[in-house]
Backbone as JSON, one array per atom type, in Angstrom:
{
  "sequence": "MNELMAPVVMFPGQGPESAYRTAHDLLSRRFPREALELIEPVLADDPTNTGLRTLQAWAYLQRAQLQKAEEVLRDLVETDPSDAWAQHALGRALERQSRYAEALGPLRLAAVMCEDYDYQAAAYRVEQQLARAAD",
  "N": [[-67.38, -90.01, 109.63], [-65.45, -87.16, 109.35], [-66.45, -83.85, 109.39], [-65.52, -81.06, 107.57], [-64.96, -77.83, 108.78], [-65.11, -74.35, 108.87], [-63.16, -72.22, 111.0], [-64.48, -70.64, 113.97], [-65.33, -67.29, 113.73], [-64.79, -64.24, 115.2], [-65.2, -60.85, 115.14], [-63.23, -57.95, 115.93], [-64.55, -55.8, 118.43], [-67.05, -56.91, 118.57], [-69.42, -57.82, 120.88], [-70.45, -59.52, 123.94], [-73.07, -60.28, 123.27], [-73.08, -61.01, 120.58], [-71.29, -63.12, 120.72], [-72.77, -64.84, 122.31], [-75.0, -65.47, 120.67], [-73.73, -66.74, 118.48], [-72.36, -68.85, 119.77], [-74.53, -70.25, 120.88], [-75.8, -71.12, 118.57], [-73.79, -72.82, 117.57], [-73.72, -74.78, 119.6], [-76.3, -75.81, 119.44], [-76.05, -77.13, 117.08], [-74.32, -79.06, 117.82], [-71.51, -78.57, 118.23], [-69.51, -78.35, 120.45], [-66.78, -77.87, 121.15], [-65.93, -75.81, 119.45], [-67.72, -73.86, 120.28], [-66.86, -73.43, 122.92], [-64.33, -72.39, 122.39], [-65.03, -69.93, 121.48], [-66.56, -68.83, 123.58], [-64.95, -68.79, 125.94], [-62.79, -66.78, 125.78], [-64.36, -64.44, 125.82], [-65.66, -64.67, 128.25], [-63.47, -64.34, 129.89], [-63.16, -61.61, 129.88], [-65.61, -60.85, 130.87], [-66.53, -62.27, 133.39], [-68.84, -62.75, 134.92], [-71.01, -63.07, 133.31], [-73.98, -64.41, 132.97], [-75.49, -65.65, 130.92], [-73.53, -66.49, 129.05], [-72.06, -68.16, 130.72], [-73.92, -70.14, 131.17], [-74.1, -71.24, 128.61], [-71.49, -72.16, 128.46], [-71.53, -74.19, 130.4], [-73.37, -75.91, 129.17], [-71.89, -76.61, 126.9], [-69.75, -77.98, 128.12], [-71.2, -80.13, 129.16], [-72.02, -81.38, 126.77], [-69.56, -82.22, 125.86], [-68.96, -84.09, 127.7], [-67.46, -83.32, 129.87], [-67.75, -83.51, 132.78], [-67.11, -82.74, 135.43], [-66.15, -80.14, 135.11], [-68.47, -78.99, 134.07], [-70.15, -79.36, 136.27], [-68.94, -77.64, 138.16], [-69.34, -75.07, 137.02], [-72.14, -75.08, 136.89], [-72.89, -75.37, 139.59], [-72.12, -72.87, 140.54], [-73.83, -71.24, 139.01], [-76.34, -72.08, 140.02], [-76.06, -71.35, 142.67], [-75.94, -68.59, 142.38], [-78.44, -68.05, 141.21], [-80.93, -69.63, 142.41], [-83.45, -70.15, 141.36], [-83.25, -70.87, 138.74], [-84.32, -73.1, 136.68], [-83.31, -74.63, 134.54], [-80.53, -74.7, 135.09], [-80.57, -76.02, 137.55], [-81.61, -78.52, 136.76], [-79.65, -79.3, 134.87], [-77.4, -79.44, 136.53], [-78.17, -81.56, 138.19], [-78.28, -83.58, 136.24], [-75.58, -83.68, 135.45], [-74.43, -84.63, 137.79], [-75.8, -87.05, 138.01], [-74.83, -88.38, 135.73], [-72.32, -88.89, 136.62], [-72.76, -90.9, 138.31], [-73.57, -90.15, 140.84], [-75.96, -90.35, 142.45], [-77.47, -89.77, 144.83], [-76.73, -87.14, 145.37], [-77.62, -85.95, 143.05], [-80.38, -86.08, 143.09], [-81.73, -84.02, 144.59], [-81.36, -81.44, 143.13], [-82.58, -82.3, 140.73], [-85.22, -82.95, 141.47], [-86.07, -80.44, 142.37], [-85.9, -78.93, 139.99], [-87.84, -80.3, 138.49], [-90.14, -79.65, 139.87], [-90.2, -76.89, 139.57], [-90.43, -76.58, 136.84], [-92.62, -77.9, 134.64], [-91.76, -79.73, 132.74], [-91.54, -82.66, 130.83], [-89.09, -84.09, 130.52], [-87.62, -83.17, 132.69], [-89.1, -84.15, 134.85], [-88.96, -86.88, 134.3], [-86.22, -87.35, 134.61], [-85.85, -86.94, 137.37], [-87.46, -89.01, 138.36], [-86.13, -91.24, 137.27], [-83.67, -91.17, 138.67], [-84.6, -91.46, 141.28], [-85.5, -94.09, 141.1], [-83.09, -95.41, 140.61], [-81.8, -95.01, 143.06], [-83.56, -96.38, 144.73], [-83.25, -99.01, 143.8], [-80.6, -99.4, 144.52], [-80.83, -99.37, 147.24], [-82.09, -101.74, 147.8]],
  "CA": [[-66.74, -89.11, 108.69], [-65.26, -85.83, 109.91], [-66.93, -82.77, 108.55], [-64.66, -79.89, 107.61], [-65.71, -76.64, 109.17], [-64.29, -73.17, 109.05], [-63.11, -71.83, 112.41], [-65.38, -69.59, 114.41], [-64.72, -65.98, 113.55], [-65.36, -63.12, 115.93], [-64.52, -59.65, 114.72], [-63.03, -57.02, 117.04], [-65.66, -54.9, 118.7], [-68.28, -57.65, 118.79], [-69.52, -58.05, 122.31], [-70.99, -60.78, 124.45], [-74.32, -60.65, 122.62], [-72.73, -61.73, 119.35], [-70.69, -64.4, 121.14], [-73.86, -65.68, 122.8], [-75.77, -65.97, 119.52], [-72.91, -67.67, 117.7], [-72.12, -70.06, 120.58], [-75.8, -70.98, 120.97], [-75.97, -71.8, 117.28], [-72.83, -73.92, 117.52], [-74.14, -75.84, 120.52], [-77.51, -76.46, 118.92], [-75.59, -78.01, 116.0], [-73.43, -80.01, 118.48], [-70.1, -78.22, 118.08], [-69.15, -77.75, 121.74], [-65.39, -77.39, 121.2], [-65.91, -74.52, 118.79], [-68.44, -72.92, 121.14], [-65.98, -73.08, 124.03], [-63.27, -71.52, 121.86], [-65.63, -68.61, 121.34], [-67.07, -68.37, 124.87], [-63.96, -68.61, 127.01], [-62.14, -65.46, 125.78], [-65.32, -63.41, 126.19], [-65.85, -64.81, 129.7], [-62.29, -63.79, 130.57], [-63.42, -60.18, 130.03], [-66.89, -60.66, 131.56], [-66.7, -63.57, 134.05], [-70.14, -62.92, 135.58], [-72.06, -63.12, 132.29], [-74.76, -65.63, 133.23], [-75.85, -66.29, 129.66], [-72.36, -67.19, 128.5], [-71.7, -69.25, 131.64], [-74.89, -71.2, 130.9], [-73.66, -71.91, 127.38], [-70.26, -72.87, 128.8], [-71.94, -75.43, 131.07], [-73.97, -76.75, 128.13], [-70.79, -77.15, 126.09], [-69.06, -78.99, 128.93], [-72.06, -81.32, 129.21], [-71.95, -82.04, 125.48], [-68.24, -82.83, 125.74], [-68.84, -85.02, 128.83], [-66.53, -82.79, 130.86], [-68.79, -83.4, 133.8], [-66.65, -82.0, 136.6], [-66.15, -78.72, 134.74], [-69.87, -78.59, 134.0], [-70.66, -79.28, 137.64], [-68.4, -76.43, 138.78], [-70.06, -73.9, 136.47], [-73.55, -75.18, 137.26], [-73.04, -75.05, 141.03], [-72.04, -71.42, 140.66], [-75.07, -70.68, 138.46], [-77.43, -72.38, 140.96], [-75.85, -70.51, 143.85], [-76.27, -67.22, 141.99], [-79.88, -67.96, 140.96], [-81.55, -70.93, 142.7], [-84.71, -70.34, 140.63], [-82.93, -71.24, 137.36], [-84.7, -74.51, 136.55], [-82.39, -75.32, 133.63], [-79.27, -74.94, 135.79], [-80.83, -77.07, 138.55], [-81.73, -79.79, 136.03], [-78.35, -79.64, 134.28], [-76.54, -79.87, 137.63], [-78.61, -82.91, 138.54], [-77.86, -84.51, 135.17], [-74.12, -83.84, 135.52], [-74.18, -85.51, 138.94], [-76.31, -88.38, 137.64], [-73.91, -88.99, 134.77], [-71.15, -89.31, 137.39], [-73.3, -91.92, 139.22], [-73.71, -89.55, 142.17], [-77.42, -90.27, 142.44], [-78.01, -89.11, 146.02], [-76.51, -85.7, 145.19], [-78.37, -85.5, 141.88], [-81.82, -86.1, 143.3], [-82.24, -82.72, 145.04], [-81.53, -80.5, 142.02], [-83.53, -82.82, 139.73], [-86.58, -82.77, 142.0], [-86.38, -79.02, 142.37], [-86.16, -78.53, 138.6], [-89.11, -80.9, 138.07], [-91.22, -78.88, 140.51], [-90.21, -75.53, 139.01], [-90.75, -76.6, 135.42], [-93.39, -79.12, 134.41], [-91.24, -80.37, 131.54], [-91.5, -84.12, 130.97], [-87.71, -84.54, 130.69], [-87.2, -82.86, 134.06], [-89.78, -85.1, 135.72], [-88.43, -88.22, 134.01], [-84.87, -87.45, 135.19], [-86.01, -87.12, 138.81], [-87.99, -90.36, 138.56], [-85.07, -92.2, 136.94], [-82.69, -91.18, 139.76], [-85.29, -92.07, 142.42], [-85.49, -95.54, 140.87], [-81.7, -95.87, 140.8], [-81.54, -95.04, 144.5], [-84.39, -97.45, 145.31], [-82.59, -100.28, 143.46], [-79.36, -99.5, 145.31], [-81.2, -99.63, 148.65], [-82.56, -103.12, 147.93]],
  "C": [[-66.64, -87.72, 109.33], [-65.68, -84.78, 108.91], [-65.97, -81.6, 108.68], [-65.51, -78.67, 107.92], [-64.74, -75.49, 109.35], [-64.27, -72.79, 110.52], [-64.11, -70.72, 112.7], [-64.65, -68.27, 114.28], [-65.5, -64.95, 114.36], [-64.55, -61.9, 115.53], [-64.34, -58.72, 115.9], [-64.23, -56.08, 117.19], [-66.98, -55.62, 118.88], [-68.31, -58.05, 120.26], [-70.1, -59.39, 122.67], [-72.27, -61.23, 123.75], [-74.05, -61.46, 121.35], [-72.13, -63.09, 119.69], [-71.78, -65.35, 121.6], [-74.62, -66.3, 121.63], [-74.99, -67.02, 118.74], [-72.68, -68.97, 118.47], [-73.39, -70.89, 120.71], [-76.05, -71.77, 119.69], [-75.03, -73.0, 117.17], [-73.26, -75.08, 118.41], [-75.39, -76.55, 120.02], [-77.18, -77.38, 117.76], [-74.54, -79.01, 116.48], [-71.96, -79.81, 118.12], [-69.61, -77.56, 119.37], [-67.72, -77.22, 121.81], [-65.29, -76.0, 120.6], [-66.63, -73.46, 119.63], [-67.57, -72.48, 122.31], [-64.86, -72.16, 123.58], [-63.76, -70.08, 121.73], [-66.0, -68.02, 122.7], [-65.96, -67.97, 125.83], [-63.22, -67.27, 126.95], [-63.1, -64.34, 126.19], [-65.58, -63.46, 127.68], [-64.65, -64.29, 130.48], [-62.47, -62.3, 130.81], [-64.67, -59.89, 130.84], [-67.26, -61.94, 132.3], [-68.05, -63.78, 134.73], [-71.29, -62.98, 134.59], [-72.8, -64.46, 132.4], [-75.12, -66.37, 131.95], [-74.7, -67.09, 129.07], [-71.92, -68.32, 129.41], [-72.66, -70.43, 131.45], [-74.49, -71.97, 129.64], [-72.36, -72.69, 127.61], [-70.6, -74.2, 129.47], [-72.54, -76.4, 130.06], [-72.88, -77.4, 127.27], [-70.02, -78.22, 126.86], [-69.9, -80.27, 129.02], [-71.99, -82.09, 127.89], [-70.62, -82.76, 125.29], [-67.99, -83.87, 126.82], [-67.7, -84.61, 129.77], [-67.36, -82.45, 132.09], [-68.35, -82.64, 135.03], [-66.6, -80.51, 136.31], [-67.58, -78.19, 134.66], [-70.44, -78.41, 135.4], [-70.2, -78.0, 138.33], [-69.16, -75.19, 138.33], [-71.51, -73.91, 136.93], [-73.78, -74.91, 138.74], [-73.0, -73.55, 141.25], [-73.32, -70.76, 140.14], [-76.25, -70.89, 139.42], [-77.29, -71.55, 142.22], [-76.26, -69.07, 143.58], [-77.78, -67.04, 141.82], [-80.52, -69.33, 141.18], [-82.84, -71.19, 141.92], [-84.48, -70.7, 139.16], [-83.17, -72.74, 137.19], [-83.75, -75.26, 135.63], [-81.09, -75.65, 134.35], [-79.44, -76.03, 136.85], [-80.87, -78.44, 137.86], [-80.37, -80.23, 135.48], [-77.37, -80.08, 135.36], [-76.9, -81.29, 138.06], [-78.17, -83.93, 137.51], [-76.36, -84.74, 135.2], [-73.76, -84.78, 136.66], [-74.64, -86.93, 138.64], [-75.34, -89.09, 136.71], [-72.59, -89.41, 135.42], [-71.53, -90.39, 138.41], [-73.37, -91.43, 140.66], [-75.2, -89.26, 142.39], [-77.99, -89.53, 143.64], [-77.86, -87.6, 145.91], [-77.37, -85.15, 144.06], [-79.85, -85.31, 142.17], [-82.39, -84.73, 143.7], [-82.43, -81.73, 143.9], [-82.54, -80.99, 140.97], [-84.97, -82.65, 140.21], [-86.99, -81.3, 141.97], [-86.69, -78.52, 140.96], [-87.5, -79.06, 138.12], [-90.29, -80.14, 138.66], [-91.33, -77.49, 139.87], [-90.69, -75.5, 137.57], [-91.44, -77.92, 135.12], [-93.0, -79.81, 133.11], [-91.12, -81.87, 131.78], [-90.09, -84.62, 131.24], [-87.22, -84.29, 132.11], [-87.82, -83.86, 135.04], [-89.24, -86.51, 135.52], [-87.04, -88.4, 134.63], [-84.96, -87.67, 136.7], [-86.5, -88.53, 139.11], [-86.91, -91.41, 138.33], [-84.05, -92.31, 138.09], [-83.33, -91.77, 141.02], [-85.27, -93.59, 142.29], [-84.09, -96.12, 141.05], [-81.39, -96.0, 142.29], [-82.33, -96.15, 145.18], [-83.77, -98.81, 145.02], [-81.33, -100.49, 144.29], [-79.65, -99.82, 146.77], [-81.65, -101.07, 148.87], [-81.46, -104.11, 148.15]]
}
């Protein structure tokens, strides 16, 4: 059943901070299309805004636009290699494209940087995929 929802409203003069809060809320409620509609015009004015680019990547991942997500995430990782979320998300985007050998590096790095179970499980899962493929 499709849920009716009012369009996202941004008032003139509201900056990236307001866009970030609204887009984060939309993504946490799984409305990636609406979040992208909000994020992309703001990014046109501020293309280096890391917070909004992170939300853009998250929205692309939710929409399974994996190549677009990969592009944004590679840029985020290049800009800040210590961003564990971006490393993990890049690895997941590659994994979801069945590019396991490429995914393993970012996933392992994220698992080392952040002792989150999901990060460690993703690295292990890809290691197992590669081991099965080698057999």
